[in-house]
Structures are given as structure tokens and as C-alpha cells.
C-alpha positions as CSV (number, residue, x, y, z in Angstrom):
1,M,-75.4,212.6,-7.5
2,M,-75.2,209.2,-9.0
3,S,-73.5,208.8,-12.4
4,L,-75.6,207.4,-15.2
5,V,-75.1,203.6,-15.3
6,L,-74.4,202.2,-18.7
7,A,-75.8,198.8,-19.6
8,L,-75.7,197.0,-22.9
9,E,-77.8,194.1,-24.3
10,I,-75.5,191.7,-26.2
11,D,-77.6,188.7,-27.1
12,G,-77.4,187.5,-30.7
13,D,-76.4,190.0,-33.4
14,G,-78.5,192.9,-32.4
15,A,-82.0,194.2,-31.6
16,H,-83.3,193.9,-35.2
17,P,-84.6,190.5,-36.1
18,A,-82.5,190.5,-39.3
19,A,-79.4,191.9,-37.7
20,W,-77.5,188.7,-38.6
21,R,-77.6,189.8,-42.2
22,R,-75.2,192.7,-41.4
23,A,-73.0,190.9,-38.9
24,A,-69.3,190.9,-39.4
25,H,-69.0,187.1,-38.7
26,P,-70.4,183.9,-40.2
27,P,-73.7,182.7,-38.6
28,S,-71.8,179.6,-37.3
29,Q,-69.9,181.9,-34.9
30,R,-73.0,183.4,-33.4
31,I,-73.1,181.0,-30.4
32,G,-69.4,180.3,-30.1
33,P,-67.3,181.2,-27.0
34,R,-64.9,183.5,-29.0
35,R,-67.8,185.7,-30.1
36,V,-69.3,186.0,-26.6
37,R,-65.9,186.8,-25.0
38,Q,-65.0,189.3,-27.8
39,V,-68.2,191.3,-27.4
40,A,-68.0,191.3,-23.5
41,E,-64.3,192.4,-23.6
42,I,-65.2,195.3,-26.0
43,A,-68.0,196.4,-23.6
44,E,-65.7,196.2,-20.6
45,R,-62.9,198.2,-22.2
46,A,-65.3,200.8,-23.3
47,G,-66.6,201.4,-19.8
48,F,-70.0,199.8,-19.7
49,T,-70.9,198.7,-16.1
50,L,-73.3,195.9,-17.1
51,V,-74.1,193.6,-20.0
52,T,-77.4,191.6,-20.2
53,L,-78.1,188.5,-22.2
54,D,-81.6,187.9,-23.5
55,D,-83.1,184.4,-23.5
56,D,-86.4,182.6,-23.9
57,L,-87.9,179.2,-24.1
58,L,-88.5,179.6,-27.8
59,P,-85.7,179.9,-30.4
60,P,-84.6,183.4,-31.4
61,D,-84.9,185.0,-34.9
62,G,-82.2,184.3,-37.3
63,P,-80.3,181.3,-38.7
64,A,-78.8,180.1,-35.4
65,G,-80.0,179.1,-32.0
66,R,-78.6,180.3,-28.7
67,I,-76.8,178.9,-25.7
68,G,-78.6,179.4,-22.4
69,A,-78.1,182.9,-21.0
70,V,-76.9,181.7,-17.5
71,E,-74.2,179.6,-19.2
72,R,-73.1,182.4,-21.4
73,A,-73.1,184.8,-18.4
74,A,-70.9,182.4,-16.4
75,F,-68.4,182.3,-19.3
76,I,-68.4,186.1,-19.4
77,A,-68.0,186.4,-15.7
78,A,-64.9,184.2,-15.8
79,S,-63.5,186.1,-18.8
80,T,-63.8,189.6,-17.4
81,S,-62.7,191.3,-14.2
82,V,-64.8,194.5,-13.9
83,L,-67.9,194.1,-16.1
84,S,-71.1,192.9,-14.5
85,V,-73.5,190.5,-16.2
86,A,-77.2,189.8,-15.9
87,P,-78.9,186.9,-17.8
88,V,-82.5,186.9,-18.6
89,V,-84.2,183.9,-16.9
90,S,-87.9,183.2,-17.5
91,T,-89.9,182.2,-14.5
92,T,-92.7,180.6,-16.4
93,Y,-91.5,177.0,-16.7
94,S,-88.2,177.2,-14.7
95,E,-88.2,175.7,-11.2
96,P,-87.4,178.6,-8.7
97,F,-85.1,176.3,-6.7
98,H,-83.0,175.7,-9.8
99,V,-83.1,179.4,-10.8
100,S,-81.9,180.3,-7.3
101,S,-79.0,177.8,-7.4
102,Q,-77.9,178.8,-10.9
103,L,-77.9,182.5,-10.2
104,A,-76.2,182.1,-6.8
105,S,-73.5,180.1,-8.5
106,L,-73.1,182.8,-11.2
107,D,-72.6,185.4,-8.5
108,H,-69.9,183.3,-6.9
109,I,-68.2,182.9,-10.3
110,A,-68.5,186.7,-10.9
111,V,-67.4,187.5,-7.4
112,G,-70.4,189.7,-6.9
113,R,-70.8,191.1,-10.4
114,A,-74.1,189.3,-11.3
115,G,-77.7,190.2,-11.7
116,W,-81.0,188.6,-12.9
117,V,-83.3,190.0,-15.5
118,V,-86.7,188.5,-14.7
119,S,-89.0,187.6,-17.7
120,T,-92.0,185.4,-18.5
121,S,-92.9,183.1,-21.4
122,P,-96.6,183.5,-22.0
123,Q,-96.5,182.4,-25.7
124,P,-98.8,179.5,-26.7
125,E,-95.8,178.0,-28.5
126,A,-93.9,177.7,-25.3
127,A,-96.8,176.0,-23.6
128,A,-97.0,173.5,-26.5
129,A,-93.2,172.8,-26.2
130,W,-93.5,172.1,-22.5
131,G,-96.8,170.2,-22.8
132,R,-98.6,172.3,-20.3
133,P,-100.1,175.8,-20.3
134,T,-99.6,178.2,-17.5
135,A,-102.6,179.8,-15.9
136,D,-101.0,183.1,-14.8
137,P,-97.4,183.8,-15.9
138,V,-97.3,187.1,-14.0
139,Q,-98.3,185.4,-10.7
140,E,-95.7,182.7,-11.3
141,A,-93.1,185.5,-11.8
142,V,-94.1,187.1,-8.5
143,D,-94.0,183.8,-6.6
144,A,-90.6,182.9,-8.3
145,A,-89.0,186.2,-7.4
146,R,-90.1,185.9,-3.7
147,V,-89.0,182.3,-3.3
148,V,-85.6,182.8,-5.1
149,R,-84.8,185.7,-2.9
150,A,-85.8,183.7,0.2
151,L,-83.6,180.8,-0.9
152,W,-80.6,183.2,-1.3
153,D,-81.1,184.0,2.4
154,S,-81.5,180.3,3.4
155,W,-77.8,180.2,4.1
156,E,-76.5,182.8,6.5
157,D,-73.2,184.4,5.4
158,D,-71.2,182.4,7.9
159,A,-73.1,179.1,7.6
160,A,-70.0,177.4,6.0
161,I,-67.6,177.2,8.9
162,R,-65.1,174.7,7.3
163,D,-63.7,173.6,10.6
164,V,-61.0,171.0,9.8
165,A,-60.2,170.2,13.4
166,T,-63.8,169.0,14.1
167,G,-64.6,167.9,10.6
168,R,-67.6,170.3,10.4
169,Y,-68.3,172.0,7.1
170,L,-71.6,173.6,8.0
171,D,-73.3,175.1,11.0
172,R,-76.8,173.7,10.7
173,D,-78.2,176.4,12.9
174,R,-77.3,178.9,10.1
175,L,-79.3,177.0,7.4
176,H,-83.0,177.7,7.2
177,Y,-86.1,176.3,5.6
178,V,-87.9,179.0,3.5
179,D,-91.3,177.2,3.9
180,F,-92.7,179.2,0.9
181,T,-96.3,178.7,0.0
182,G,-97.4,180.8,-3.0
183,A,-100.3,180.8,-5.4
184,T,-98.6,178.5,-7.9
185,Y,-96.2,176.2,-5.8
186,T,-94.6,175.6,-2.5
187,V,-90.9,175.3,-1.7
188,K,-89.3,174.0,1.5
189,G,-85.6,174.7,1.1
190,P,-82.9,175.4,2.1
191,A,-80.8,176.1,-1.0
192,I,-77.8,173.9,-2.0
193,V,-75.5,176.8,-2.8
194,P,-74.1,179.2,-0.2
195,R,-75.4,182.7,0.0
196,P,-74.3,184.8,-3.0
197,P,-71.4,187.3,-2.4
198,Q,-73.8,190.2,-2.8
199,G,-76.3,188.6,-0.4
200,Q,-79.0,189.1,-3.0
201,L,-78.2,189.4,-6.7
202,V,-79.4,192.6,-8.3
203,V,-82.9,191.9,-9.7
204,L,-83.9,193.7,-12.8
205,A,-87.4,193.5,-14.3
206,P,-89.7,195.3,-16.7
207,H,-91.7,198.0,-14.9
208,G,-95.0,196.5,-13.7
209,L,-94.1,192.8,-13.9
210,L,-93.2,192.5,-10.2
211,P,-94.1,194.4,-7.0
212,A,-91.7,197.2,-6.5
213,D,-90.3,195.7,-3.3
214,E,-89.1,192.7,-5.2
215,V,-87.2,194.7,-7.8
216,D,-83.8,196.5,-7.5
217,V,-83.9,198.0,-11.0
218,A,-87.0,198.7,-13.0
219,L,-86.6,198.7,-16.8
220,V,-88.7,201.5,-18.2
221,G,-89.8,202.4,-21.7
222,G,-91.3,205.5,-23.4
223,D,-91.6,207.3,-26.7
224,D,-89.4,210.2,-25.7
225,V,-87.3,211.6,-22.9
226,A,-90.2,213.1,-21.0
227,A,-92.0,209.7,-21.1
228,L,-88.9,207.9,-19.8
229,R,-88.5,210.4,-16.9
230,R,-92.2,210.0,-16.0
231,A,-91.9,206.2,-16.1
232,A,-88.8,206.4,-13.9
233,V,-90.6,208.4,-11.2
234,A,-93.6,206.1,-11.4
235,A,-91.5,202.9,-10.9
236,S,-90.9,203.5,-7.1
237,T,-88.0,201.1,-7.2
238,P,-84.5,201.7,-5.8
239,R,-83.1,202.2,-9.3
240,T,-84.5,202.6,-12.9
241,F,-82.9,202.0,-16.3
242,A,-84.3,203.5,-19.4
243,E,-84.6,201.1,-22.4
244,I,-83.2,202.6,-25.6
245,E,-82.8,201.0,-29.0
246,V,-80.0,202.7,-31.1
247,A,-79.2,202.7,-34.8
248,L,-76.1,204.8,-35.1
249,D,-74.4,206.5,-38.1
250,T,-71.1,204.7,-38.9
251,S,-68.2,205.9,-40.9
252,T,-69.7,204.3,-44.0
253,V,-73.5,204.3,-43.7
254,D,-76.2,206.2,-41.8
255,G,-78.2,204.5,-39.2
256,A,-81.4,205.3,-41.0
257,D,-80.1,203.6,-44.1
258,R,-79.2,200.5,-42.1
259,V,-82.7,200.3,-40.7
260,E,-84.1,200.6,-44.2
261,D,-81.8,197.9,-45.5
262,L,-82.8,195.4,-42.7
263,G,-86.4,196.4,-43.2
264,R,-86.4,194.7,-46.5
265,H,-86.0,191.4,-44.7
266,A,-88.1,191.9,-41.6
267,P,-89.9,194.7,-39.8
268,W,-88.4,196.2,-36.7
269,R,-91.5,196.3,-34.6
270,S,-92.0,198.6,-31.7
271,S,-91.1,197.2,-28.3
272,G,-92.2,200.2,-26.2
273,R,-88.6,201.4,-25.9
274,L,-87.3,204.8,-27.0
275,R,-85.7,204.4,-30.4
276,Y,-82.8,206.6,-31.4
277,T,-81.4,206.8,-35.0
278,G,-78.6,209.1,-35.9
279,S,-75.1,210.3,-34.9
280,A,-73.1,209.4,-31.9
281,G,-73.1,213.0,-30.8
282,G,-76.9,213.1,-31.0
283,L,-77.1,210.1,-28.7
284,V,-74.7,211.7,-26.2
285,T,-76.9,214.8,-26.1
286,L,-80.0,212.7,-25.6
287,L,-78.4,210.8,-22.7
288,R,-77.1,214.0,-21.1
289,E,-80.7,215.3,-21.2
290,L,-82.0,212.1,-19.7
291,D,-79.5,212.3,-16.9
292,R,-80.9,215.5,-15.5
293,Q,-82.2,215.3,-11.9
294,G,-85.3,213.1,-11.6
295,G,-84.5,211.0,-14.6
296,P,-83.5,207.3,-14.7
297,D,-80.4,206.1,-12.9
298,G,-79.1,204.3,-16.0
299,V,-79.8,203.2,-19.5
300,R,-79.8,199.8,-21.2
301,L,-78.9,200.2,-24.8
302,H,-80.1,197.8,-27.5
303,P,-77.9,198.2,-30.7
304,L,-79.5,197.6,-34.1
305,V,-76.5,195.5,-35.1
306,L,-73.9,194.8,-32.5
307,D,-71.0,194.6,-35.0
308,E,-71.8,198.0,-36.4
309,D,-73.1,199.9,-33.4
310,L,-70.9,198.7,-30.6
311,P,-67.7,200.2,-32.2
312,V,-69.4,203.6,-32.4
313,L,-70.7,203.3,-28.8
314,S,-67.3,202.2,-27.5
315,Q,-65.2,204.8,-29.4
316,Y,-67.5,207.9,-29.3
317,V,-70.5,207.6,-27.1
318,V,-69.2,206.0,-23.8
319,P,-65.9,208.0,-23.7
320,A,-67.8,211.3,-24.3
321,L,-70.2,210.5,-21.4
322,I,-67.3,209.5,-19.1
323,N,-65.3,212.6,-20.0
324,A,-68.3,214.8,-19.4
325,G,-68.8,213.3,-15.9
326,V,-72.2,212.0,-16.9
327,A,-71.2,208.3,-16.6
328,A,-68.3,206.6,-14.8
329,R,-66.4,203.4,-15.3
330,P,-67.1,200.6,-12.8
331,V,-64.5,200.5,-10.0
332,P,-62.3,197.3,-10.0
333,G,-63.3,195.0,-7.2
334,A,-66.8,196.5,-6.9
335,S,-69.9,194.4,-6.9
336,L,-72.8,195.2,-9.1
337,R,-74.7,196.4,-6.0
338,Q,-71.8,198.8,-5.2
339,S,-71.7,200.1,-8.7
340,L,-75.5,200.8,-8.4
341,R,-75.0,202.2,-4.9
342,L,-77.3,199.6,-3.5
343,H,-76.7,198.3,0.1
344,R,-76.0,194.7,0.7
345,P,-79.2,193.3,2.2
346,K,-79.0,191.7,5.7
347,N,-80.1,188.1,5.9
348,R,-83.8,187.9,6.8
349,F,-83.4,184.7,8.9
350,A,-80.4,186.1,10.8
351,L,-82.5,189.2,11.6
352,S,-85.5,187.2,12.7
353,G,-83.5,184.6,14.7
354,G,-85.1,181.9,12.5
355,T,-83.8,178.3,12.9
356,A,-83.6,175.4,10.4
């Protein structure tokens, strides 16, 4: 039986739009490299398998902007050795050729510890910023996922031969045109970055956004444990993660009081995720119940305020789950696919005997 995989969303200061008001650092440090590395290192030491980094074409809530998620992910990948990282990349206005190259590069930096959280940007404000609307963001997401995956395969694993004696770097017979024609664009290929170490990065997406055969991990929501378990079964993807927002009791203040305090500045609107407020022990009990046979394969936790909830998660929740055998630390040297017990896909062009 697979251990419950623990993932953590670490963008900004937390899941609440006013989380910055309770942060333990000045707003000026929100986008600095020291802050990004510090949070990632805490998550790695605690035993989380994966961190994700939210992103969008519009600015986030709070007094500071954000650095692109792919750039932050690359910094985290180079600053850690076991922790995997998956940035959110919207497909709505991003060229799939560039998305493919950026994410393949990230997986090379991370030595196989990278993933991709697929998202869309359907807001009218995003369309105004780019100067063009999008007719169907969901169809664009489907096309983008398909062409990005094809581009990752456009180099066979042994395409770069690096033969000094003959001066040949590439075997052209092992590079392939993807010749993709979708509902929203066409792409010729091949890619400009060698095939990622994982062959295909782990693709995570909200349940229902993409066809199940384009997704490795479906992110599922629900109002309670039973709803999460039903959503996990309905996803029909290789793996599922339950989305859970947490507001934990700390040594000085209850989680409910922190939610009430932040509510004076901005509402914490429902996102369709399960929301837990209370003690660390209560969260451990909830996750153990969720881990019963037939439930999700992992959870992605969204802390109310990172600076307040992450210490509780790292000191009390994650160790308790690991000690109980519910969760496990990622193995040094393992790729994200290996941590999720997903096979490394064979190259579609090598299998079909395709030529460039």
C-alpha cells in the first residue's frame, strides 16, 4: 500500500488573502530569495515530498507582487536535494512551446524532482492585460497539455550523443517533429531542450480541467472526508491529491481566532477545498482517516498563514504521520515519479519508429 504523499502550497504568505498581516517578516521580503529558500528548506526537513508554487497572470492579494513560479521553482530545485517542486503555469496566454522548454529545463535542474500544476486564466482582467480575449480557456488547456507532453518526447533519451571524435552532438534521427494541430493552435517542433530526466514531468491538474489520460495527479476537493474519497474515485487518474486548507492552533493562539482576526481585513472565501481548523492532533486524525483504502494518494495542504502554520505542521503533524507509517519521507535520489510510484513513460516516437 502506498504511503500518503504530503504536498504543501508555499506561494506568498498563506491561503488567506490577508495572510501577510500575520507574517513574521516585512512585506519587502515576501519575494526575496532568502524567504523562498527558508520555506522550502523547512518543508524538506519536515518530510514533505512536494511543494507547489501558485501563480497567475494577475497580481496576487497583498502588498507585494510575485516572481514567476517557474523561476522560484528553479531556485528551490537548486537549493534542495530531496524535495520536489511543481510550479503553477497557466496555459491561457503562455505559448506551449515555451512552457515545454521552461519545465523541461526545470526538471534538468531538479534532477527529476519537478512537476507542473496546470491552470487557466479566464478572468476578464487577464484578457484586458494581454489585449485579447480567449474563446475557450479549457480547450486551450487541453491542447497545451497535449502539445507540451509531445514536445517532451520530441527528443529521444539518447538523442544527444556528444561524440567528440566526429564532432556530432545530436543524432538527428532521434529528434522528431510533433506536428500538432489542435483546436486553438498548431506546433511543429521539435523542442530545443533535451528530454526531461523523468521523460515526462508529473502533471497535476484540478479534477475535470483536463482529460484523465493527460493527468498524473488530479487535485480533488470536497466538504468532508467522504466527499474527498468519492472525488478521488471519480477522478480516474493514476494518482489523486486531496486539497485541504488548514488553520492550526499554535502555542499562543487558536486557529479559529486567527481566522477571525484576518476576517476583519478580508473574507476567506470558499475554494471548494476541505477546510480544517483546530489542533495538530485533530489534523493527524483527519489525515489518517483519509488514508484508508480507497482514499486519495496524497494531500496538498494550504496553510492559513505560512509563518504560523508551517512550524506546527513540521513539528507535530508531519512527524506524527511518518511515525505512524501513514506518510513517508522521500528517498534521496528519487525522482518525483518514483516518489509517487509512477513509471517513467517510454518515448512515443521511439515506440512508433517515427523520424524527424
